[in-house]
N, C-alpha and C positions, 0 to 999 in steps of 0.2 A: 653625168650623174649630178643630181641637184640636191640642195638642202632647202626646203621650204616648209612653212607651217601653215596649215589651213585654219587652225584655231587662232583667234585674235589675242589670246592671252599667253602666248609663248613666253618662256622665261629667258630665251636666248635671242640675241640679235642675229642678223643674217650671217655675219662673220662668225659668231659663236656656233651657229648651226653648221657652217662649213667645217669648222674645227671638230665639232662633235661627229659629223658624218665621217670625216677622215679617221677619227679614233674608232668609231664603230666598225668601219670597214676593215680595220686590222683584226677584229674579232670575227667578222662575217663579211667576206669580200663580195657577197651578192647583194648587199644593201645598196639601194640606189637613190632613196629619197626619205628624208625624215618628214613625217606627216604632222606630228605634234609631239610636245614635250611636257612632262610634269616634273618640276624641279625636286620634289621630295615625295617619295612614296614608301609604303611599308606593305609587305606581303603577309596576309593572314590565311590560315587554313581553318576549315570548319571541323570541329570535333563532334562527330555524331553521338558519341556516348554521353558527353556532358551537355550537348546541344548549345555549344558556345564557340565563338571565334577565338582563335589563339594566334598571337603574333609570332612570326618566325624571325630568324636572324637576317632576313633579306630586306635591306633598305637601300635607297639611293635614288638616282634620277631615272625616270621612265621615258623611254623613247618608243613612239609608235612609228613604224617605218614600212616601206615596201621593198621587195626584193626582186631580182631577176636572175635567170640562169644565163649561161654563156650566149644563148641566142636571143637574149632580151625578152624572153617570154615570162610574163608575170607568173610566179609560183603560187601566190595566194593574194588575197586582198590586203591584209595588214598583219604585221608581226609586232610583238612587244619585246623589249629588252630593258632590263633594269641594270644600270651601271652602278655597282656597289659604291657606297659612300666613301670607303677607304681608298678608292683609286683616284 
């Protein structure tokens, strides 16, 4: 299992990615690679009635990653995980 970032603007060093990978794997043991990271994100939902974006209570670090099942078959191309700011 590896931690690497394809984007040139990652907010973490290689050691930081390895630590983040280990932390994420405690939440999802099928994570095998961090593809990219955004250090601060906020989740918004679109309200069709008011035709506006509304901020939710979800904020934190965004990880784009790949997963595998027990046979190392890729389950999908990419997954997203937001690590809440308070952790």
